[in-house]
C-alpha positions as protocol buffer text, in pm:
chain_id: "A"
residue {
  index: 1
  type: MET
  ca { x: 4449 y: -2827 z: 8837 }
}
residue {
  index: 2
  type: PRO
  ca { x: 4653 y: -2974 z: 9181 }
}
residue {
  index: 3
  type: LEU
  ca { x: 4612 y: -2826 z: 9503 }
}
residue {
  index: 4
  type: HIS
  ca { x: 4909 y: -2668 z: 9656 }
}
residue {
  index: 5
  type: VAL
  ca { x: 4952 y: -2818 z: 9992 }
}
residue {
  index: 6
  type: PHE
  ca { x: 5172 y: -2635 z: 10172 }
}
residue {
  index: 7
  type: PRO
  ca { x: 5417 y: -2827 z: 10409 }
}
residue {
  index: 8
  type: ALA
  ca { x: 5348 y: -2867 z: 10778 }
}
residue {
  index: 9
  type: PRO
  ca { x: 5595 y: -2782 z: 10994 }
}
residue {
  index: 10
  type: ALA
  ca { x: 5845 y: -3025 z: 11057 }
}
residue {
  index: 11
  type: PRO
  ca { x: 5791 y: -3082 z: 11419 }
}
residue {
  index: 12
  type: ALA
  ca { x: 5417 y: -3103 z: 11389 }
}
residue {
  index: 13
  type: LEU
  ca { x: 5491 y: -3370 z: 11160 }
}
residue {
  index: 14
  type: ARG
  ca { x: 5700 y: -3552 z: 11398 }
}
residue {
  index: 15
  type: THR
  ca { x: 5466 y: -3535 z: 11664 }
}
residue {
  index: 16
  type: VAL
  ca { x: 5231 y: -3715 z: 11464 }
}
residue {
  index: 17
  type: LEU
  ca { x: 5485 y: -3991 z: 11358 }
}
residue {
  index: 18
  type: THR
  ca { x: 5563 y: -4061 z: 11712 }
}
residue {
  index: 19
  type: ALA
  ca { x: 5222 y: -4120 z: 11825 }
}
residue {
  index: 20
  type: LEU
  ca { x: 5135 y: -4345 z: 11542 }
}
residue {
  index: 21
  type: GLY
  ca { x: 5449 y: -4515 z: 11640 }
}
residue {
  index: 22
  type: SER
  ca { x: 5352 y: -4533 z: 12005 }
}
residue {
  index: 23
  type: PRO
  ca { x: 5134 y: -4865 z: 12092 }
}
residue {
  index: 24
  type: THR
  ca { x: 4972 y: -4650 z: 12385 }
}
residue {
  index: 25
  type: ALA
  ca { x: 4863 y: -4345 z: 12207 }
}
residue {
  index: 26
  type: VAL
  ca { x: 4729 y: -4565 z: 11927 }
}
residue {
  index: 27
  type: ARG
  ca { x: 4537 y: -4795 z: 12171 }
}
residue {
  index: 28
  type: GLU
  ca { x: 4436 y: -4507 z: 12377 }
}
residue {
  index: 29
  type: ALA
  ca { x: 4265 y: -4338 z: 12078 }
}
residue {
  index: 30
  type: ARG
  ca { x: 3907 y: -4310 z: 12056 }
}
residue {
  index: 31
  type: THR
  ca { x: 3929 y: -4431 z: 11687 }
}
residue {
  index: 32
  type: PRO
  ca { x: 3835 y: -4809 z: 11635 }
}
residue {
  index: 33
  type: SER
  ca { x: 3926 y: -4790 z: 11263 }
}
residue {
  index: 34
  type: LEU
  ca { x: 4296 y: -4673 z: 11369 }
}
residue {
  index: 35
  type: ARG
  ca { x: 4324 y: -4942 z: 11633 }
}
residue {
  index: 36
  type: SER
  ca { x: 4196 y: -5236 z: 11429 }
}
residue {
  index: 37
  type: ALA
  ca { x: 4382 y: -5103 z: 11092 }
}
residue {
  index: 38
  type: GLU
  ca { x: 4586 y: -5402 z: 10921 }
}
residue {
  index: 39
  type: ALA
  ca { x: 4763 y: -5157 z: 10707 }
}
residue {
  index: 40
  type: PRO
  ca { x: 5023 y: -4913 z: 10822 }
}
residue {
  index: 41
  type: ALA
  ca { x: 4899 y: -4593 z: 10926 }
}
residue {
  index: 42
  type: SER
  ca { x: 5058 y: -4266 z: 10758 }
}
residue {
  index: 43
  type: PRO
  ca { x: 4984 y: -3903 z: 10797 }
}
residue {
  index: 44
  type: GLU
  ca { x: 4888 y: -3758 z: 10481 }
}
residue {
  index: 45
  type: LEU
  ca { x: 4757 y: -3387 z: 10322 }
}
residue {
  index: 46
  type: PRO
  ca { x: 4831 y: -3162 z: 10625 }
}
residue {
  index: 47
  type: LEU
  ca { x: 4599 y: -2916 z: 10621 }
}
residue {
  index: 48
  type: PRO
  ca { x: 4620 y: -2599 z: 10862 }
}
residue {
  index: 49
  type: VAL
  ca { x: 4305 y: -2539 z: 11063 }
}
residue {
  index: 50
  type: HIS
  ca { x: 4212 y: -2191 z: 11096 }
}
residue {
  index: 51
  type: VAL
  ca { x: 3916 y: -2043 z: 11323 }
}
residue {
  index: 52
  type: LEU
  ca { x: 3672 y: -1778 z: 11206 }
}
residue {
  index: 53
  type: ASP
  ca { x: 3695 y: -1542 z: 11514 }
}
residue {
  index: 54
  type: HIS
  ca { x: 3501 y: -1259 z: 11363 }
}
residue {
  index: 55
  type: VAL
  ca { x: 3283 y: -1218 z: 11046 }
}
residue {
  index: 56
  type: THR
  ca { x: 3257 y: -869 z: 10972 }
}
residue {
  index: 57
  type: GLY
  ca { x: 2974 y: -839 z: 10703 }
}
residue {
  index: 58
  type: GLY
  ca { x: 3176 y: -629 z: 10481 }
}
residue {
  index: 59
  type: ALA
  ca { x: 3339 y: -424 z: 10683 }
}
residue {
  index: 60
  type: GLY
  ca { x: 3690 y: -566 z: 10614 }
}
residue {
  index: 61
  type: PRO
  ca { x: 3822 y: -900 z: 10629 }
}
residue {
  index: 62
  type: ALA
  ca { x: 3700 y: -1176 z: 10830 }
}
residue {
  index: 63
  type: ARG
  ca { x: 3950 y: -1233 z: 11134 }
}
residue {
  index: 64
  type: THR
  ca { x: 4099 y: -1589 z: 11145 }
}
residue {
  index: 65
  type: ARG
  ca { x: 4369 y: -1762 z: 11350 }
}
residue {
  index: 66
  type: LEU
  ca { x: 4579 y: -2066 z: 11325 }
}
residue {
  index: 67
  type: THR
  ca { x: 4476 y: -2339 z: 11577 }
}
residue {
  index: 68
  type: ALA
  ca { x: 4610 y: -2657 z: 11478 }
}
residue {
  index: 69
  type: TRP
  ca { x: 4754 y: -2865 z: 11202 }
}
residue {
  index: 70
  type: ARG
  ca { x: 4524 y: -3161 z: 11068 }
}
residue {
  index: 71
  type: PHE
  ca { x: 4690 y: -3463 z: 10917 }
}
residue {
  index: 72
  type: LEU
  ca { x: 4474 y: -3724 z: 10741 }
}
residue {
  index: 73
  type: ILE
  ca { x: 4573 y: -4088 z: 10856 }
}
residue {
  index: 74
  type: ARG
  ca { x: 4573 y: -4315 z: 10573 }
}
residue {
  index: 75
  type: CYS
  ca { x: 4547 y: -4708 z: 10610 }
}
residue {
  index: 76
  type: GLY
  ca { x: 4527 y: -4865 z: 10284 }
}
residue {
  index: 77
  type: GLU
  ca { x: 4330 y: -4659 z: 10005 }
}
residue {
  index: 78
  type: HIS
  ca { x: 4141 y: -4408 z: 10236 }
}
residue {
  index: 79
  type: ALA
  ca { x: 4212 y: -4184 z: 10532 }
}
residue {
  index: 80
  type: VAL
  ca { x: 4043 y: -4392 z: 10870 }
}
residue {
  index: 81
  type: ALA
  ca { x: 4129 y: -4108 z: 11118 }
}
residue {
  index: 82
  type: ALA
  ca { x: 4276 y: -3759 z: 11137 }
}
residue {
  index: 83
  type: ALA
  ca { x: 4539 y: -3635 z: 11391 }
}
residue {
  index: 84
  type: ASP
  ca { x: 4557 y: -3272 z: 11502 }
}
residue {
  index: 85
  type: THR
  ca { x: 4869 y: -3118 z: 11651 }
}
residue {
  index: 86
  type: THR
  ca { x: 4839 y: -2770 z: 11822 }
}
residue {
  index: 87
  type: PRO
  ca { x: 5088 y: -2472 z: 11880 }
}
residue {
  index: 88
  type: THR
  ca { x: 5209 y: -2414 z: 12264 }
}
residue {
  index: 89
  type: ALA
  ca { x: 5514 y: -2181 z: 12359 }
}
residue {
  index: 90
  type: ASP
  ca { x: 5777 y: -2457 z: 12269 }
}
residue {
  index: 91
  type: GLY
  ca { x: 5617 y: -2551 z: 11919 }
}
residue {
  index: 92
  type: TRP
  ca { x: 5359 y: -2808 z: 11795 }
}
residue {
  index: 93
  type: VAL
  ca { x: 5253 y: -3087 z: 11989 }
}
residue {
  index: 94
  type: PHE
  ca { x: 5044 y: -3378 z: 11922 }
}
residue {
  index: 95
  type: SER
  ca { x: 4633 y: -3310 z: 12035 }
}
residue {
  index: 96
  type: HIS
  ca { x: 4468 y: -3616 z: 11964 }
}
residue {
  index: 97
  type: PHE
  ca { x: 4332 y: -3878 z: 11687 }
}
residue {
  index: 98
  type: PHE
  ca { x: 3983 y: -3900 z: 11593 }
}
residue {
  index: 99
  type: GLU
  ca { x: 3736 y: -4024 z: 11324 }
}
residue {
  index: 100
  type: GLY
  ca { x: 3395 y: -3932 z: 11199 }
}
residue {
  index: 101
  type: PRO
  ca { x: 3231 y: -3745 z: 10953 }
}
residue {
  index: 102
  type: TYR
  ca { x: 3448 y: -3469 z: 10899 }
}
residue {
  index: 103
  type: VAL
  ca { x: 3715 y: -3722 z: 10800 }
}
residue {
  index: 104
  type: THR
  ca { x: 3561 y: -3853 z: 10514 }
}
residue {
  index: 105
  type: ALA
  ca { x: 3424 y: -3543 z: 10426 }
}
residue {
  index: 106
  type: THR
  ca { x: 3750 y: -3364 z: 10404 }
}
residue {
  index: 107
  type: GLU
  ca { x: 3876 y: -3653 z: 10189 }
}
residue {
  index: 108
  type: ARG
  ca { x: 3578 y: -3610 z: 9951 }
}
residue {
  index: 109
  type: ALA
  ca { x: 3603 y: -3246 z: 9933 }
}
residue {
  index: 110
  type: LEU
  ca { x: 4009 y: -3247 z: 9825 }
}
residue {
  index: 111
  type: ARG
  ca { x: 3895 y: -3482 z: 9583 }
}
residue {
  index: 112
  type: GLN
  ca { x: 3620 y: -3241 z: 9440 }
}
residue {
  index: 113
  type: ALA
  ca { x: 3886 y: -2994 z: 9458 }
}
residue {
  index: 114
  type: GLU
  ca { x: 4155 y: -3151 z: 9249 }
}
residue {
  index: 115
  type: SER
  ca { x: 3921 y: -3122 z: 8975 }
}
residue {
  index: 116
  type: LEU
  ca { x: 3886 y: -2729 z: 8966 }
}
residue {
  index: 117
  type: PRO
  ca { x: 4030 y: -2565 z: 8677 }
}
residue {
  index: 118
  type: THR
  ca { x: 4195 y: -2299 z: 8910 }
}
residue {
  index: 119
  type: PRO
  ca { x: 4489 y: -2373 z: 9138 }
}
residue {
  index: 120
  type: TYR
  ca { x: 4441 y: -2337 z: 9529 }
}
residue {
  index: 121
  type: GLN
  ca { x: 4573 y: -2372 z: 9863 }
}
residue {
  index: 122
  type: PRO
  ca { x: 4388 y: -2597 z: 10069 }
}
residue {
  index: 123
  type: ARG
  ca { x: 4311 y: -2512 z: 10435 }
}
residue {
  index: 124
  type: LEU
  ca { x: 4055 y: -2596 z: 10677 }
}
residue {
  index: 125
  type: LEU
  ca { x: 3824 y: -2302 z: 10808 }
}
residue {
  index: 126
  type: SER
  ca { x: 3633 y: -2388 z: 11147 }
}
residue {
  index: 127
  type: VAL
  ca { x: 3320 y: -2184 z: 11254 }
}
residue {
  index: 128
  type: PRO
  ca { x: 3258 y: -2303 z: 11657 }
}
residue {
  index: 129
  type: GLU
  ca { x: 2940 y: -2114 z: 11695 }
}
residue {
  index: 130
  type: LEU
  ca { x: 2783 y: -2258 z: 11383 }
}
residue {
  index: 131
  type: TYR
  ca { x: 2952 y: -2605 z: 11435 }
}
residue {
  index: 132
  type: MET
  ca { x: 3092 y: -2581 z: 11087 }
}
residue {
  index: 133
  type: LEU
  ca { x: 3386 y: -2683 z: 10917 }
}
residue {
  index: 134
  type: THR
  ca { x: 3488 y: -2577 z: 10569 }
}
residue {
  index: 135
  type: LEU
  ca { x: 3722 y: -2652 z: 10333 }
}
residue {
  index: 136
  type: TRP
  ca { x: 3890 y: -2335 z: 10260 }
}
residue {
  index: 137
  type: LEU
  ca { x: 4036 y: -2298 z: 9922 }
}
residue {
  index: 138
  type: HIS
  ca { x: 4296 y: -2015 z: 9931 }
}
residue {
  index: 139
  type: GLY
  ca { x: 4368 y: -1857 z: 9575 }
}
residue {
  index: 140
  type: ASP
  ca { x: 4736 y: -1731 z: 9667 }
}
residue {
  index: 141
  type: THR
  ca { x: 4903 y: -2089 z: 9625 }
}
residue {
  index: 142
  type: THR
  ca { x: 5226 y: -1900 z: 9761 }
}
residue {
  index: 143
  type: ALA
  ca { x: 5070 y: -1743 z: 10097 }
}
residue {
  index: 144
  type: ASP
  ca { x: 5216 y: -1873 z: 10423 }
}
residue {
  index: 145
  type: ALA
  ca { x: 4915 y: -2111 z: 10516 }
}
residue {
  index: 146
  type: ALA
  ca { x: 4958 y: -2011 z: 10918 }
}
residue {
  index: 147
  type: THR
  ca { x: 4848 y: -1655 z: 10845 }
}
residue {
  index: 148
  type: GLY
  ca { x: 4555 y: -1478 z: 10609 }
}
residue {
  index: 149
  type: HIS
  ca { x: 4226 y: -1441 z: 10567 }
}
residue {
  index: 150
  type: PRO
  ca { x: 3942 y: -1541 z: 10338 }
}
residue {
  index: 151
  type: SER
  ca { x: 3953 y: -1357 z: 10028 }
}
residue {
  index: 152
  type: ALA
  ca { x: 3641 y: -1232 z: 9845 }
}
residue {
  index: 153
  type: ASP
  ca { x: 3741 y: -1502 z: 9559 }
}
residue {
  index: 154
  type: ASP
  ca { x: 3862 y: -1809 z: 9766 }
}
residue {
  index: 155
  type: LEU
  ca { x: 3613 y: -2083 z: 9765 }
}
residue {
  index: 156
  type: LEU
  ca { x: 3469 y: -2206 z: 10103 }
}
residue {
  index: 157
  type: VAL
  ca { x: 3329 y: -2566 z: 10061 }
}
residue {
  index: 158
  type: PRO
  ca { x: 3119 y: -2676 z: 10362 }
}
residue {
  index: 159
  type: LEU
  ca { x: 3171 y: -3032 z: 10486 }
}
residue {
  index: 160
  type: ALA
  ca { x: 2927 y: -3237 z: 10587 }
}
residue {
  index: 161
  type: PRO
  ca { x: 2725 y: -3221 z: 10812 }
}
residue {
  index: 162
  type: ALA
  ca { x: 2689 y: -2861 z: 10753 }
}
residue {
  index: 163
  type: PRO
  ca { x: 2427 y: -2634 z: 10963 }
}
residue {
  index: 164
  type: PRO
  ca { x: 2109 y: -2661 z: 10844 }
}
residue {
  index: 165
  type: GLY
  ca { x: 2050 y: -2428 z: 10517 }
}
residue {
  index: 166
  type: ILE
  ca { x: 2372 y: -2492 z: 10398 }
}
residue {
  index: 167
  type: ALA
  ca { x: 2439 y: -2743 z: 10145 }
}
residue {
  index: 168
  type: PRO
  ca { x: 2771 y: -2978 z: 10221 }
}
residue {
  index: 169
  type: HIS
  ca { x: 3022 y: -3010 z: 9933 }
}
residue {
  index: 170
  type: LEU
  ca { x: 2897 y: -2715 z: 9744 }
}
residue {
  index: 171
  type: PRO
  ca { x: 3164 y: -2468 z: 9693 }
}
residue {
  index: 172
  type: HIS
  ca { x: 3109 y: -2099 z: 9753 }
}
residue {
  index: 173
  type: ARG
  ca { x: 3287 y: -1787 z: 9712 }
}
residue {
  index: 174
  type: ALA
  ca { x: 3362 y: -1645 z: 10049 }
}
residue {
  index: 175
  type: ALA
  ca { x: 3215 y: -1334 z: 9955 }
}
residue {
  index: 176
  type: ASP
  ca { x: 2903 y: -1488 z: 9914 }
}
residue {
  index: 177
  type: LEU
  ca { x: 2874 y: -1746 z: 10218 }
}
residue {
  index: 178
  type: LEU
  ca { x: 3027 y: -1506 z: 10483 }
}
residue {
  index: 179
  type: PRO
  ca { x: 2751 y: -1238 z: 10500 }
}
residue {
  index: 180
  type: VAL
  ca { x: 2533 y: -1569 z: 10518 }
}
residue {
  index: 181
  type: LEU
  ca { x: 2719 y: -1674 z: 10817 }
}
residue {
  index: 182
  type: THR
  ca { x: 2735 y: -1345 z: 10981 }
}
residue {
  index: 183
  type: HIS
  ca { x: 2356 y: -1328 z: 10966 }
}
residue {
  index: 184
  type: ARG
  ca { x: 2340 y: -1646 z: 11164 }
}
residue {
  index: 185
  type: LEU
  ca { x: 2602 y: -1528 z: 11395 }
}
residue {
  index: 186
  type: ALA
  ca { x: 2438 y: -1178 z: 11470 }
}
residue {
  index: 187
  type: PRO
  ca { x: 2230 y: -1171 z: 11788 }
}
residue {
  index: 188
  type: ALA
  ca { x: 1891 y: -1168 z: 11779 }
}
residue {
  index: 189
  type: PRO
  ca { x: 1717 y: -857 z: 11808 }
}
residue {
  index: 190
  type: LEU
  ca { x: 1559 y: -755 z: 12186 }
}
residue {
  index: 191
  type: LEU
  ca { x: 1204 y: -774 z: 12174 }
}
residue {
  index: 192
  type: ILE
  ca { x: 1066 y: -551 z: 12421 }
}
residue {
  index: 193
  type: SER
  ca { x: 673 y: -565 z: 12481 }
}
residue {
  index: 194
  type: PRO
  ca { x: 499 y: -234 z: 12572 }
}
residue {
  index: 195
  type: ALA
  ca { x: 399 y: -204 z: 12904 }
}
């Protein structure tokens, strides 16, 4: 079933296209594969990046906030980098290019998601405290990609590298994975020794 990719805000796409067209921006990027690319680079598959602010453990929906739109930068047949844009009071601005394991992991997870029988809207969900990034497959394909929270039946696909004990590229229902994250994020109990 095809994924329903929500279009990025036009100003976000324009800032990435401008950066890709700027020899200075590309040359100064810390992305060797983008600097040495022989094929034309194009931004594709815009994904809203949400940060998980609060995992409630069943006491209501997990709270998220939109922090970026991420574009995979394709040169030839594969993504070689990604570009992030961030919101400001004046609109969307280019933030930076980057490469690394999450670029290829995102591309792999999107290919896997394309083969699922249910349609989904792809997003990215970041859990900074665990150094974790997931492909968030939202079940409401018509929802505004800039808002919302993971629903119980949404799928979360941890991207590699995932935290220890969490298998990358294995889809989990949000209702199953979020309690695991809650447990991991809970402060350790304070042990007081008797005097």
